[in-house]
FIKOLZA-1660 file (N, C-alpha, C; in steps of 0.1 Angstrom, whole numbers, plus 5000, padded with zeros to 4 digits):
% residues 144
   i   px   py   pz ch aa at
   1 0489 9090 8253  A  M  N
   1 0492 9104 8252  A  M CA
   1 0504 9104 8244  A  M  C
   2 0504 9113 8237  A  D  N
   2 0519 9116 8228  A  D CA
   2 0530 9120 8238  A  D  C
   3 0543 9118 8233  A  I  N
   3 0551 9121 8243  A  I CA
   3 0554 9138 8244  A  I  C
   4 0552 9145 8234  A  E  N
   4 0551 9159 8234  A  E CA
   4 0537 9166 8235  A  E  C
   5 0532 9171 8242  A  T  N
   5 0518 9177 8243  A  T CA
   5 0518 9190 8248  A  T  C
   6 0506 9195 8250  A  K  N
   6 0502 9205 8258  A  K CA
   6 0496 9204 8270  A  K  C
   7 0498 9213 8280  A  Q  N
   7 0490 9212 8292  A  Q CA
   7 0483 9226 8294  A  Q  C
   8 0473 9228 8302  A  I  N
   8 0465 9240 8305  A  I CA
   8 0470 9241 8318  A  I  C
   9 0477 9253 8320  A  T  N
   9 0478 9259 8335  A  T CA
   9 0466 9269 8337  A  T  C
  10 0459 9266 8350  A  V  N
  10 0449 9275 8354  A  V CA
  10 0453 9283 8366  A  V  C
  11 0455 9294 8369  A  R  N
  11 0458 9301 8381  A  R CA
  11 0446 9307 8388  A  R  C
  12 0445 9307 8399  A  F  N
  12 0433 9311 8408  A  F CA
  12 0439 9323 8417  A  F  C
  13 0435 9336 8418  A  D  N
  13 0439 9347 8425  A  D CA
  13 0434 9345 8438  A  D  C
  14 0422 9339 8439  A  D  N
  14 0414 9337 8450  A  D CA
  14 0410 9321 8452  A  D  C
  15 0419 9315 8458  A  D  N
  15 0418 9301 8459  A  D CA
  15 0407 9297 8471  A  D  C
  16 0397 9293 8467  A  H  N
  16 0385 9291 8477  A  H CA
  16 0380 9278 8474  A  H  C
  17 0373 9271 8485  A  P  N
  17 0365 9260 8483  A  P CA
  17 0357 9261 8470  A  P  C
  18 0359 9251 8462  A  G  N
  18 0352 9251 8448  A  G CA
  18 0359 9257 8437  A  G  C
  19 0370 9262 8439  A  S  N
  19 0377 9269 8428  A  S CA
  19 0381 9258 8418  A  S  C
  20 0387 9246 8421  A  L  N
  20 0390 9236 8415  A  L CA
  20 0378 9228 8407  A  L  C
  21 0369 9226 8417  A  A  N
  21 0356 9219 8410  A  A CA
  21 0349 9229 8399  A  A  C
  22 0350 9242 8401  A  G  N
  22 0345 9250 8389  A  G CA
  22 0351 9247 8375  A  G  C
  23 0365 9243 8378  A  V  N
  23 0373 9240 8362  A  V CA
  23 0368 9226 8359  A  V  C
  24 0369 9216 8368  A  T  N
  24 0367 9204 8364  A  T CA
  24 0351 9203 8360  A  T  C
  25 0341 9209 8365  A  G  N
  25 0327 9210 8362  A  G CA
  25 0327 9216 8347  A  G  C
  26 0333 9226 8348  A  M  N
  26 0331 9235 8332  A  M CA
  26 0335 9224 8322  A  M  C
  27 0348 9217 8325  A  L  N
  27 0352 9207 8315  A  L CA
  27 0343 9195 8313  A  L  C
  28 0337 9191 8323  A  S  N
  28 0330 9180 8323  A  S CA
  28 0317 9182 8315  A  S  C
  29 0312 9194 8317  A  R  N
  29 0299 9198 8309  A  R CA
  29 0301 9198 8294  A  R  C
  30 0313 9201 8290  A  H  N
  30 0317 9201 8278  A  H CA
  30 0322 9188 8271  A  H  C
  31 0321 9177 8278  A  A  N
  31 0328 9165 8275  A  A CA
  31 0343 9164 8274  A  A  C
  32 0350 9173 8280  A  V  N
  32 0365 9173 8280  A  V CA
  32 0370 9163 8289  A  V  C
  33 0378 9153 8286  A  N  N
  33 0382 9144 8296  A  N CA
  33 0397 9148 8300  A  N  C
  34 0398 9148 8315  A  I  N
  34 0410 9151 8320  A  I CA
  34 0418 9139 8322  A  I  C
  35 0430 9139 8314  A  L  N
  35 0440 9127 8313  A  L CA
  35 0450 9125 8325  A  L  C
  36 0454 9137 8332  A  A  N
  36 0463 9139 8341  A  A CA
  36 0460 9153 8347  A  A  C
  37 0463 9155 8359  A  M  N
  37 0461 9168 8366  A  M CA
  37 0468 9169 8378  A  M  C
  38 0475 9180 8383  A  T  N
  38 0479 9182 8396  A  T CA
  38 0474 9198 8400  A  T  C
  39 0472 9200 8413  A  A  N
  39 0469 9213 8415  A  A CA
  39 0475 9216 8430  A  A  C
  40 0477 9228 8433  A  S  N
  40 0481 9232 8446  A  S CA
  40 0479 9247 8449  A  S  C
  41 0477 9249 8461  A  G  N
  41 0476 9264 8464  A  G CA
  41 0473 9267 8479  A  G  C
  42 0469 9277 8482  A  N  N
  42 0465 9281 8496  A  N CA
  42 0453 9290 8494  A  N  C
  43 0447 9297 8504  A  R  N
  43 0437 9307 8503  A  R CA
  43 0439 9319 8496  A  R  C
  44 0452 9323 8494  A  E  N
  44 0455 9335 8486  A  E CA
  44 0453 9332 8470  A  E  C
  45 0461 9321 8466  A  N  N
  45 0462 9317 8452  A  N CA
  45 0464 9303 8450  A  N  C
  46 0462 9299 8440  A  G  N
  46 0464 9284 8435  A  G CA
  46 0468 9284 8419  A  G  C
  47 0470 9270 8417  A  C  N
  47 0474 9268 8404  A  C CA
  47 0470 9253 8401  A  C  C
  48 0465 9249 8390  A  A  N
  48 0464 9235 8385  A  A CA
  48 0468 9234 8371  A  A  C
  49 0474 9224 8368  A  H  N
  49 0479 9218 8356  A  H CA
  49 0472 9207 8351  A  H  C
  50 0466 9207 8339  A  L  N
  50 0457 9196 8333  A  L CA
  50 0463 9192 8319  A  L  C
  51 0462 9180 8317  A  V  N
  51 0464 9174 8303  A  V CA
  51 0451 9169 8299  A  V  C
  52 0444 9174 8289  A  V  N
  52 0431 9170 8285  A  V CA
  52 0431 9164 8271  A  V  C
  53 0420 9157 8268  A  D  N
  53 0419 9152 8254  A  D CA
  53 0417 9162 8243  A  D  C
  54 0410 9172 8246  A  H  N
  54 0406 9184 8236  A  H CA
  54 0411 9198 8240  A  H  C
  55 0425 9200 8240  A  I  N
  55 0432 9210 8245  A  I CA
  55 0426 9225 8240  A  I  C
  56 0424 9226 8228  A  G  N
  56 0418 9238 8224  A  G CA
  56 0406 9240 8228  A  G  C
  57 0397 9232 8228  A  L  N
  57 0383 9233 8234  A  L CA
  57 0385 9236 8247  A  L  C
  58 0392 9229 8256  A  A  N
  58 0394 9233 8270  A  A CA
  58 0398 9246 8272  A  A  C
  59 0409 9251 8264  A  Y  N
  59 0414 9265 8267  A  Y CA
  59 0404 9275 8264  A  Y  C
  60 0396 9273 8254  A  N  N
  60 0385 9283 8249  A  N CA
  60 0375 9283 8260  A  N  C
  61 0369 9271 8264  A  I  N
  61 0360 9273 8275  A  I CA
  61 0364 9281 8287  A  I  C
  62 0376 9277 8292  A  L  N
  62 0380 9282 8305  A  L CA
  62 0384 9298 8303  A  L  C
  63 0391 9301 8292  A  H  N
  63 0394 9313 8288  A  H CA
  63 0381 9323 8287  A  H  C
  64 0371 9319 8279  A  N  N
  64 0360 9327 8277  A  N CA
  64 0351 9326 8291  A  N  C
  65 0355 9321 8299  A  R  N
  65 0347 9321 8313  A  R CA
  65 0355 9330 8323  A  R  C
  66 0364 9335 8320  A  G  N
  66 0373 9345 8328  A  G CA
  66 0385 9337 8335  A  G  C
  67 0387 9325 8332  A  Y  N
  67 0399 9320 8341  A  Y CA
  67 0412 9324 8335  A  Y  C
  68 0423 9324 8341  A  Q  N
  68 0435 9328 8338  A  Q CA
  68 0442 9313 8334  A  Q  C
  69 0442 9312 8320  A  V  N
  69 0448 9299 8316  A  V CA
  69 0461 9303 8305  A  V  C
  70 0469 9294 8306  A  V  N
  70 0481 9294 8298  A  V CA
  70 0483 9279 8292  A  V  C
  71 0487 9280 8280  A  L  N
  71 0491 9267 8271  A  L CA
  71 0504 9264 8275  A  L  C
  72 0509 9254 8278  A  E  N
  72 0524 9250 8279  A  E CA
  72 0528 9237 8274  A  E  C
  73 0539 9238 8269  A  D  N
  73 0545 9223 8262  A  D CA
  73 0549 9216 8274  A  D  C
  74 0547 9204 8274  A  V  N
  74 0551 9193 8283  A  V CA
  74 0553 9181 8277  A  V  C
  75 0561 9171 8285  A  L  N
  75 0561 9158 8278  A  L CA
  75 0553 9147 8287  A  L  C
  76 0548 9140 8280  A  C  N
  76 0539 9129 8287  A  C CA
  76 0547 9116 8284  A  C  C
  77 0554 9112 8295  A  L  N
  77 0563 9100 8293  A  L CA
  77 0558 9088 8299  A  L  C
  78 0556 9077 8291  A  S  N
  78 0552 9064 8295  A  S CA
  78 0562 9056 8301  A  S  C
  79 0562 9051 8312  A  V  N
  79 0572 9042 8318  A  V CA
  79 0566 9031 8325  A  V  C
  80 0575 9021 8327  A  M  N
  80 0570 9009 8333  A  M CA
  80 0569 9012 8349  A  M  C
  81 0561 9005 8354  A  N  N
  81 0557 9007 8369  A  N CA
  81 0566 8998 8376  A  N  C
  82 0580 9001 8376  A  V  N
  82 0590 8992 8384  A  V CA
  82 0601 9003 8389  A  V  C
  83 0607 8999 8400  A  A  N
  83 0616 9008 8407  A  A CA
  83 0626 9012 8397  A  A  C
  84 0630 9024 8395  A  G  N
  84 0639 9030 8388  A  G CA
  84 0637 9032 8375  A  G  C
  85 0625 9029 8370  A  A  N
  85 0623 9033 8355  A  A CA
  85 0623 9047 8351  A  A  C
  86 0616 9055 8361  A  L  N
  86 0614 9069 8359  A  L CA
  86 0631 9076 8360  A  L  C
  87 0636 9071 8369  A  H  N
  87 0650 9076 8373  A  H CA
  87 0657 9077 8359  A  H  C
  88 0656 9065 8350  A  K  N
  88 0666 9063 8339  A  K CA
  88 0662 9076 8329  A  K  C
  89 0649 9080 8328  A  S  N
  89 0646 9091 8320  A  S CA
  89 0649 9104 8325  A  S  C
  90 0648 9105 8338  A  L  N
  90 0652 9118 8344  A  L CA
  90 0667 9120 8344  A  L  C
  91 0676 9109 8346  A  Q  N
  91 0690 9109 8345  A  Q CA
  91 0694 9113 8332  A  Q  C
  92 0688 9108 8322  A  L  N
  92 0692 9112 8308  A  L CA
  92 0689 9126 8304  A  L  C
  93 0678 9129 8309  A  L  N
  93 0677 9147 8307  A  L CA
  93 0687 9153 8315  A  L  C
  94 0690 9150 8326  A  A  N
  94 0702 9158 8333  A  A CA
  94 0714 9155 8327  A  A  C
  95 0717 9144 8322  A  E  N
  95 0730 9143 8312  A  E CA
  95 0731 9151 8301  A  E  C
  96 0719 9156 8295  A  H  N
  96 0717 9165 8283  A  H CA
  96 0715 9179 8287  A  H  C
  97 0716 9181 8302  A  D  N
  97 0716 9195 8306  A  D CA
  97 0702 9202 8304  A  D  C
  98 0691 9193 8307  A  I  N
  98 0678 9198 8303  A  I CA
  98 0673 9200 8318  A  I  C
  99 0666 9210 8320  A  N  N
  99 0663 9212 8335  A  N CA
  99 0647 9210 8336  A  N  C
 100 0644 9203 8347  A  I  N
 100 0632 9200 8347  A  I CA
 100 0623 9212 8358  A  I  C
 101 0614 9217 8352  A  D  N
 101 0606 9227 8361  A  D CA
 101 0598 9220 8372  A  D  C
 102 0590 9209 8368  A  Y  N
 102 0582 9202 8377  A  Y CA
 102 0579 9191 8370  A  Y  C
 103 0573 9181 8378  A  I  N
 103 0568 9166 8374  A  I CA
 103 0558 9161 8382  A  I  C
 104 0548 9156 8375  A  Y  N
 104 0537 9148 8381  A  Y CA
 104 0534 9135 8374  A  Y  C
 105 0531 9125 8383  A  A  N
 105 0531 9111 8376  A  A CA
 105 0520 9105 8384  A  A  C
 106 0517 9095 8377  A  F  N
 106 0507 9084 8382  A  F CA
 106 0510 9070 8377  A  F  C
 107 0508 9059 8384  A  A  N
 107 0509 9047 8379  A  A CA
 107 0496 9041 8377  A  A  C
 108 0497 9030 8369  A  Q  N
 108 0484 9022 8365  A  Q CA
 108 0485 9006 8368  A  Q  C
 109 0483 9003 8378  A  E  N
 109 0488 8990 8383  A  E CA
 109 0480 8979 8373  A  E  C
 110 0469 8981 8369  A  A  N
 110 0462 8972 8358  A  A CA
 110 0470 8970 8346  A  A  C
 111 0478 8979 8341  A  T  N
 111 0487 8979 8329  A  T CA
 111 0503 8976 8333  A  T  C
 112 0504 8977 8345  A  G  N
 112 0520 8977 8349  A  G CA
 112 0528 8990 8343  A  G  C
 113 0521 8999 8338  A  G  N
 113 0529 9011 8334  A  G CA
 113 0524 9024 8342  A  G  C
 114 0529 9035 8337  A  G  N
 114 0526 9048 8344  A  G CA
 114 0529 9059 8334  A  G  C
 115 0524 9071 8338  A  T  N
 115 0528 9082 8329  A  T CA
 115 0533 9093 8337  A  T  C
 116 0544 9100 8333  A  A  N
 116 0550 9112 8341  A  A CA
 116 0547 9123 8332  A  A  C
 117 0541 9134 8335  A  V  N
 117 0540 9147 8328  A  V CA
 117 0553 9155 8333  A  V  C
 118 0560 9160 8322  A  I  N
 118 0573 9167 8328  A  I CA
 118 0572 9180 8320  A  I  C
 119 0573 9192 8329  A  K  N
 119 0576 9204 8324  A  K CA
 119 0590 9208 8324  A  K  C
 120 0597 9211 8314  A  C  N
 120 0610 9214 8313  A  C CA
 120 0613 9226 8304  A  C  C
 121 0623 9231 8306  A  D  N
 121 0628 9242 8299  A  D CA
 121 0629 9242 8282  A  D  C
 122 0630 9228 8278  A  E  N
 122 0632 9227 8263  A  E CA
 122 0624 9214 8260  A  E  C
 123 0613 9214 8258  A  A  N
 123 0604 9202 8257  A  A CA
 123 0607 9196 8242  A  A  C
 124 0609 9202 8233  A  S  N
 124 0611 9197 8219  A  S CA
 124 0626 9188 8220  A  S  C
 125 0637 9195 8227  A  R  N
 125 0649 9189 8227  A  R CA
 125 0648 9178 8236  A  R  C
 126 0641 9178 8248  A  A  N
 126 0639 9167 8257  A  A CA
 126 0634 9155 8248  A  A  C
 127 0623 9159 8240  A  K  N
 127 0616 9148 8234  A  K CA
 127 0628 9141 8225  A  K  C
 128 0634 9147 8218  A  S  N
 128 0645 9142 8208  A  S CA
 128 0654 9133 8214  A  S  C
 129 0659 9138 8227  A  V  N
 129 0668 9130 8235  A  V CA
 129 0663 9116 8240  A  V  C
 130 0650 9118 8245  A  L  N
 130 0643 9105 8250  A  L CA
 130 0640 9095 8238  A  L  C
 131 0635 9102 8228  A  V  N
 131 0630 9093 8216  A  V CA
 131 0644 9087 8211  A  V  C
 132 0654 9094 8210  A  A  N
 132 0665 9087 8202  A  A CA
 132 0673 9076 8213  A  A  C
 133 0672 9081 8226  A  H  N
 133 0677 9068 8236  A  H CA
 133 0669 9055 8235  A  H  C
 134 0656 9057 8235  A  F  N
 134 0648 9045 8235  A  F CA
 134 0646 9037 8221  A  F  C
 135 0647 9046 8212  A  K  N
 135 0649 9037 8197  A  K CA
 135 0661 9030 8198  A  K  C
 136 0673 9035 8203  A  G  N
 136 0687 9029 8204  A  G CA
 136 0684 9016 8213  A  G  C
 137 0675 9018 8224  A  L  N
 137 0676 9006 8235  A  L CA
 137 0669 8994 8227  A  L  C
 138 0659 8999 8218  A  H  N
 138 0649 8988 8213  A  H CA
 138 0658 8983 8200  A  H  C
 139 0666 8988 8193  A  R  N
 139 0676 8982 8184  A  R CA
 139 0684 8973 8191  A  R  C
 140 0690 8978 8203  A  Q  N
 140 0700 8968 8210  A  Q CA
 140 0693 8956 8213  A  Q  C
 141 0680 8957 8219  A  E  N
 141 0673 8944 8223  A  E CA
 141 0670 8936 8212  A  E  C
 142 0666 8942 8199  A  A  N
 142 0663 8934 8187  A  A CA
 142 0675 8927 8182  A  A  C
 143 0687 8933 8182  A  D  N
 143 0700 8926 8178  A  D CA
 143 0706 8915 8187  A  D  C
 144 0698 8914 8200  A  S  N
 144 0704 8906 8209  A  S CA
 144 0698 8891 8207  A  S  C
% end
């Protein structure tokens, strides 16, 4: 996943059993792969955030079927699956006064890595801060 990407947010006014399955089924039938997802809600309303491999196609499919969908900028940050790895990136964003609206993450034990999907108020600036920092770290390691 690219560090700066788009996610689809789907809102449900009537969250009932099968609401989320309707979304995932629709995407599955059109061969759209879900790379990351989080969902929450209650019987009155719900919300799902999805990072997919074909964002435009997914948006059009869901929008044309009457779903309430919004495209949003997010960061997909690859991190090592070790204690403190995610903290370093979040601390860096805090030091640059970048507010995080929400985050969802998952680890991949087989690769020793993980991905954090971050929704923040300034995705482009956050990307610049993170890229500059990690390029600097790689230069320092190469010089050692």
